[in-house]
N, CA, C and O of each residue as an XYZ file, in Angstrom:
316
protein
N      18.097     16.962      5.994
C      18.339     15.660      5.874
C      17.297     14.985      5.093
O      16.115     15.243      5.319
N      17.637     14.154      4.205
C      16.746     13.402      3.414
C      16.874     11.930      3.692
O      17.976     11.383      3.659
N      15.711     11.249      3.980
C      15.771      9.829      4.137
C      15.439      9.107      2.804
O      14.772      9.699      1.955
N      15.854      7.938      2.612
C      15.537      7.178      1.401
C      14.436      6.192      1.673
O      14.319      5.712      2.801
N      13.632      5.871      0.704
C      12.615      4.887      0.737
C      12.863      3.828     -0.330
O      13.083      4.158     -1.496
N      12.828      2.567      0.060
C      13.068      1.477     -0.863
C      11.659      0.821     -1.347
O      10.822      0.384     -0.557
N      11.537      0.819     -2.589
C      10.313      0.200     -3.157
C      10.591     -1.131     -3.895
O      11.658     -1.273     -4.493
N       9.761     -2.002     -3.870
C       9.940     -3.304     -4.552
C       8.960     -3.386     -5.728
O       7.762     -3.145     -5.580
N       9.521     -3.744     -6.930
C       8.716     -3.867     -8.112
C       9.443     -4.865     -9.031
O      10.669     -4.969     -9.037
N       8.657     -5.561     -9.773
C       9.258     -6.552    -10.719
C      10.081     -5.681    -11.784
O       9.813     -4.506    -12.035
N      11.056     -6.369    -12.341
C      11.875     -5.682    -13.348
C      10.993     -5.329    -14.595
O      11.172     -4.254    -15.168
N      10.088     -6.178    -15.004
C       9.256     -5.966    -16.124
C       8.388     -4.690    -15.863
O       8.322     -3.779    -16.689
N       7.777     -4.677    -14.759
C       6.927     -3.427    -14.394
C       7.671     -2.209    -14.303
O       7.200     -1.165    -14.753
N       8.874     -2.257    -13.719
C       9.719     -1.078    -13.639
C      10.197     -0.568    -14.944
O      10.253      0.640    -15.172
N      10.574     -1.556    -15.885
C      11.015     -1.067    -17.103
C       9.792     -0.445    -18.001
O       9.955      0.517    -18.752
N       8.651     -1.067    -17.835
C       7.523     -0.542    -18.565
C       7.108      0.949    -18.027
O       6.840      1.884    -18.780
N       7.102      1.008    -16.678
C       6.873      2.291    -16.023
C       7.822      3.364    -16.456
O       7.422      4.488    -16.759
N       9.153      2.991    -16.485
C      10.141      4.005    -16.833
C      10.069      4.386    -18.313
O      10.354      5.521    -18.694
N       9.669      3.381    -19.156
C       9.562      3.701    -20.555
C       8.409      4.687    -20.867
O       8.545      5.586    -21.697
N       7.227      4.476    -20.143
C       6.073      5.306    -20.492
C       6.259      6.692    -19.763
O       5.790      7.710    -20.271
N       6.921      6.723    -18.614
C       7.132      7.963    -18.009
C       8.168      8.857    -18.843
O       8.122     10.087    -18.830
N       9.069      8.143    -19.540
C      10.071      8.899    -20.388
C       9.268      9.478    -21.505
O       9.643     10.567    -21.940
N       8.207      8.905    -22.040
C       7.465      9.344    -23.161
C       6.745     10.637    -22.743
O       6.453     11.506    -23.564
N       6.474     10.724    -21.447
C       5.860     11.925    -20.798
C       6.920     12.970    -20.318
O       6.593     13.930    -19.620
N       8.178     12.745    -20.716
C       9.280     13.623    -20.318
C       9.348     13.736    -18.806
O       9.547     14.843    -18.305
N       9.196     12.662    -18.051
C       9.332     12.697    -16.621
C      10.112     11.378    -16.213
O      10.398     10.501    -17.028
N      10.415     11.334    -14.903
C      11.104     10.131    -14.390
C      10.321      9.574    -13.218
O       9.437     10.237    -12.676
N      10.648      8.370    -12.836
C       9.973      7.764    -11.653
C      10.286      8.542    -10.366
O       9.444      8.765     -9.496
N      11.524      8.923    -10.321
C      11.964      9.692     -9.114
C      11.166     11.049     -9.017
O      10.802     11.457     -7.914
N      10.914     11.697    -10.089
C      10.199     12.983    -10.103
C       8.768     12.793     -9.810
O       8.157     13.655     -9.179
N       8.191     11.711    -10.232
C       6.746     11.423     -9.981
C       6.638     11.005     -8.474
O       5.771     11.512     -7.762
N       7.465     10.139     -8.026
C       7.397      9.743     -6.606
C       7.643     11.003     -5.703
O       6.939     11.155     -4.705
N       8.571     11.865     -6.005
C       8.829     13.059     -5.230
C       7.563     13.945     -5.179
O       7.205     14.491     -4.135
N       6.904     14.064     -6.346
C       5.711     14.918     -6.459
C       4.566     14.267     -5.659
O       3.826     14.967     -4.969
N       4.422     12.984     -5.744
C       3.376     12.292     -4.961
C       3.580     12.423     -3.483
O       2.670     12.778     -2.733
N       4.831     12.121     -3.065
C       5.266     12.221     -1.642
C       4.883     13.697     -1.054
O       4.350     13.851      0.045
N       5.207     14.692     -1.885
C       4.917     16.032     -1.435
C       3.358     16.249     -1.306
O       2.908     16.912     -0.372
N       2.567     15.697     -2.232
C       1.116     15.854     -2.230
C       0.597     15.118     -0.998
O      -0.319     15.583     -0.320
N       1.198     13.967     -0.723
C       0.751     13.107      0.437
C       1.069     13.814      1.787
O       0.285     13.781      2.736
N       2.180     14.408      1.809
C       2.701     15.183      2.917
C       1.639     16.380      3.196
O       1.132     16.546      4.305
N       1.386     17.114      2.178
C       0.539     18.332      2.301
C      -0.938     17.873      2.691
O      -1.653     18.605      3.375
N      -1.343     16.691      2.251
C      -2.671     16.292      2.501
C      -2.848     15.629      3.970
O      -3.926     15.563      4.562
N      -1.670     15.176      4.431
C      -1.796     14.320      5.682
C      -1.264     15.193      6.924
O      -1.882     15.125      7.987
N      -0.186     15.971      6.812
C       0.399     16.674      7.902
C      -0.363     18.070      7.995
O      -0.498     18.783      7.001
N      -0.834     18.404      9.206
C      -1.560     19.583      9.431
C      -0.727     20.801      9.122
O       0.483     20.856      9.343
N      -1.493     21.841      8.562
C      -0.806     23.068      8.071
C       0.144     23.646      9.140
O       1.278     24.022      8.843
N      -0.357     23.709     10.413
C       0.597     24.356     11.424
C       1.807     23.629     11.653
O       2.826     24.252     11.950
N       1.814     22.274     11.540
C       2.988     21.483     11.678
C       3.920     21.802     10.425
O       5.126     22.008     10.564
N       3.319     21.828      9.277
C       4.183     22.096      8.115
C       4.898     23.462      8.219
O       6.074     23.603      7.885
N       4.100     24.495      8.717
C       4.653     25.774      8.938
C       5.801     25.776      9.908
O       6.831     26.422      9.713
N       5.571     24.995     11.003
C       6.616     24.922     12.026
C       7.941     24.278     11.374
O       9.051     24.784     11.537
N       7.738     23.240     10.702
C       8.904     22.542     10.066
C       9.538     23.487      9.160
O      10.769     23.532      9.148
N       8.846     24.266      8.382
C       9.454     25.187      7.478
C      10.244     26.245      8.118
O      11.334     26.587      7.657
N       9.681     26.821      9.260
C      10.305     27.785     10.053
C      11.694     27.314     10.695
O      12.732     27.975     10.713
N      11.509     26.123     11.181
C      12.772     25.598     11.919
C      13.794     25.090     10.906
O      14.979     25.069     11.240
N      13.419     24.677      9.684
C      14.449     24.215      8.805
C      14.992     25.281      7.988
O      16.099     25.094      7.484
N      14.300     26.520      7.750
C      14.806     27.572      7.003
C      15.605     28.506      7.910
O      16.428     29.247      7.374
N      15.451     28.536      9.137
C      16.116     29.628      9.934
C      17.119     29.024     10.887
O      17.081     29.256     12.096
N      18.016     28.245     10.316
C      19.117     27.721     11.062
C      20.083     28.884     11.470
O      20.665     29.487     10.568
N      20.265     29.197     12.638
C      21.032     30.392     13.008
C      22.486     30.244     12.538
O      23.103     29.189     12.688
N      22.989     31.291     11.989
C      24.435     31.347     11.572
C      25.278     31.887     12.685
O      25.214     33.081     12.977
N      26.061     31.061     13.313
C      26.823     31.536     14.406
C      28.093     32.265     13.895
O      28.895     31.774     13.101
N      28.176     33.506     14.453
C      29.376     34.331     14.091
C      30.477     33.871     15.017
O      30.223     33.540     16.175
N      31.676     33.847     14.524
C      32.785     33.583     15.364
C      33.153     34.858     16.182
O      33.236     35.983     15.689
N      33.359     34.551     17.463
C      33.735     35.802     18.327
C      35.240     36.034     18.127
O      36.013     35.116     17.857
N      35.606     37.305     18.275
C      36.986     37.617     18.281
C      37.745     36.908     19.466
O      37.211     36.763     20.565
N      38.966     36.493     19.193
C      39.765     35.875     20.224
C      40.820     36.776     20.783
O      41.324     37.649     20.077
N      41.157     36.599     21.990
C      42.214     37.440     22.564
C      43.547     36.895     22.221
O      43.805     35.702     22.384
N      44.437     37.789     21.727
C      45.846     37.465     21.431
C      46.535     37.779     22.680
O      46.609     38.937     23.090
N      47.094     36.675     23.361
C      47.649     36.985     24.693
C      48.993     37.653     24.526
O      49.440     38.332     25.450
N      49.658     37.499     23.407
C      50.985     38.214     23.163
C      50.785     39.712     22.928
O      51.555     40.533     23.426
N      49.821     40.033     22.223
C      49.634     41.468     21.825
C      48.742     42.120     22.980
O      48.834     43.325     23.217
N      47.911     41.321     23.663
C      47.089     42.040     24.662
C      45.789     42.708     24.020
O      45.138     43.554     24.634
N      45.478     42.292     22.815
C      44.304     42.969     22.217
C      43.435     41.847     21.455
O      43.890     40.724     21.239
N      42.247     42.220     21.098
C      41.331     41.321     20.377
C      41.787     41.215     18.903
O      42.220     42.210     18.320
N      41.693     40.053     18.323
C      41.860     39.923     16.878
C      40.755     39.066     16.307
O      40.227     38.173     16.971
N      40.406     39.360     15.032
C      39.351     38.550     14.425
C      39.895     37.152     14.156
O      41.011     36.976     13.665
N      39.086     36.185     14.487
C      39.456     34.811     14.305
C      39.224     34.289     12.893
O      39.597     33.148     12.622
N      38.652     35.024     12.007
C      38.438     34.689     10.628
C      39.593     34.727      9.789
O      39.496     34.454      8.593
């Protein structure tokens, strides 16, 4: 899940910033994402970052169990 952050900036400053970032072949979103990642790495302890990575990467995939077909009296795959 990703949360959104709202920033306030004057129209003139935003336009100038976007113009000069475009000259560097980048965007405001890309630069803010990069800075947020740097800030996260600098601020959040390594063991906490590793824990978050482990828990977000290893979401268990639940297999559906076969269901019993009462008419036939045997198991069938529910997929």
